[in-house]
N, C-alpha and C positions, 0 to 999 in steps of 0.2 A: 504494500500499499504506500509506496513512496510517492510523495507529491511531485508534480511536474517541475517545480523550481528547485529540485534537489541540488543542482550544480551551484546555485547561489546560497544555499543554506549550509550551515554548520552541520557536520555529521551527528553531533549530539542532539540538535534540534530535530533532525529527521528521525533519529532513534526514539526520542521521546514522543513525537507525534505518532509514530507507528505503534509504540507501546500503548498509548492512549486509545488508538483505534482498536487494537486487539483487546484491550480491557473493556471497552464499550461493547464489542461483540460478545465477549464472555458474559457480561452482565445482562445483555439482551436475551440470553438463554434462560435466565432466571426470573427476570422482571420485565415489565413494560418500560418503555422509555420514560414515561411520565413518573414512574416510581423510582427511577435511578437518580441519586443525588451526586453532586460533585464529590462529596466525601466518600461515597461508595467507590467511585472511580479511582480516587487517590489511594484509598486503602487497598484496593485490589491490585493496583499498579505499583504499590509500594513507593509512592512519591509524595512529596509535600504538596499542600494545597497551593502554595506560592509558585511551585513549578507548574502546576496545572494552569494557574492564572497568568503565568508568563507567556503561555501559548494560546490560551483561549479565554474569552470573557466569561463564558458559562458553558453548560452542557449542550446548549442549543448550537453554539458556534462549533463545538466539537463534532456534533452529529452532521452539521452542514458540511464541514470539511471532509468527513468520512463519506458522506453521500456524494459529494462533488468528485472524490477520487474514484468511486465506483462508476459514476456517470461518465467521467472522462475515459475510463478504460473501455466501457461499453460503447460510447460514442466513437472512439477510435476504431473499434472492431467493425462497427456498422458503416463508418465512412469508407472502409476498405471494400465495401460491397458496391463498387462502382463499375464492375465489369458487365453487369446485366442491364438491359434496357427494357426488356419485356417485363410487364407488370407482375405477371405470375412468378417468373424467375426471381425478380427483385424481392418479393415478399417471402418466397420460400427460402432464399439465401439469407435474408434478414432474420427470419425466425431461426434458421439453423445457427447463425452467428450469436443470436441472443441466448439460445439454449446452450451453446458451447460455452459462452461467458458464464452463464448460470451454473453449468456443470463444473466448471473450473473453480468456481467460488460457491459451490453448493452448500457447504457448511455455513458460510456467512449468511447466505440468503435464507436458509432454513432456520437458523438461529433468530434472525430478524422476524421471520414469519411466525415463529412459535408463540411468542408473547405479544407481538405488536400487530396482529392481524395483517392485513395486506397493505396498510397505508404507506409505509416507507418504501416497500418494494414497488408498489404501484407508482408512487411518485417518481422513482428512479426510471422505471421502464417507460412510463407515459412521457416524461420529459424528453428522454433521449429519442424515443421512437417518433414523437411528435416533431421534433426538430428536423430529423432526417426525412421523414415523409413529406412534410411541408416544403422543405427545400427542394426536393426532387419534383414534387408536383408543380411548383412554381416554374422550374426549368422546362419541364416536359409537357405541361398541360396546354392544349391548343385553345385559342380564344373562343372557338365555336363549340366547345365541349357542352354537352347538355346537362352535365352534373357539376355543380359548383365544387371547387377544390376542397372547401371546408367539409362538405358532406363525404367526399371520398376519403379524406384524411381521417375523419372521425370514425368512419366505418372500419378502415384497415387498422387504425391504432387500437380500437377496442378489441378487434379480433386477435391481433398479435399479442397484446397485453394479456388478454384472458387466457389464451392457450398457453402462454409461458407461465402464468401463475398456476394454472391447473396442472401442468406438467411438473412444476416445482413441488406442488403439494403431493403428487402421486408419482414420483419418479420410478417407483418399483412396478407400477402398472404398465407403463409404455416406455420404450427406449426413445432416445432422441430421434433415431432413424425412423421408428414407427410413426412418431408425430409428423415428421417431414413427409413420409409416404402418405399418411392419411390426408394431410393438407393438399398434397399434390392431386390426390383423387378428388377432393372436394372442389378444387379450383378448375376442374376440367369443364 
């Protein structure tokens, strides 16, 4: 979970921020985000409160930094999905990239989901997918299209997000490849 400005930051700062992210993830296994206190984070991370406050104003700034890191990683993976121009191929490839990202960070996402319902994960997925879909629609949508781009993006964003959340909850039921196969059949 190294932040993007790592070259400019002192190694100690990077280590502390990564420790705080890991501690937050551990605490999210046990409690909802609302129940977690800065003192809980400091105690579990074995750091002083002054160290925490040297990096973050409060637990909300910490979670924003953590979520931003996940979003950046996911957005980078999705941005690499530039090879396809066909709508069906684009969404299938996007879903595969998202599922791969989730699979690689499965434990983190499941820990967040366990006590925090879908809100944080949904925010991450919706924001990243929304940005990519809208950017591509603006580039590729013809002016004479009969369906407004907002309707198209809302439809696909809802579908992609829902299938990713459902797969994350039930990873033992279907493999990533099964999901891609089923979606390929659905889109025909």
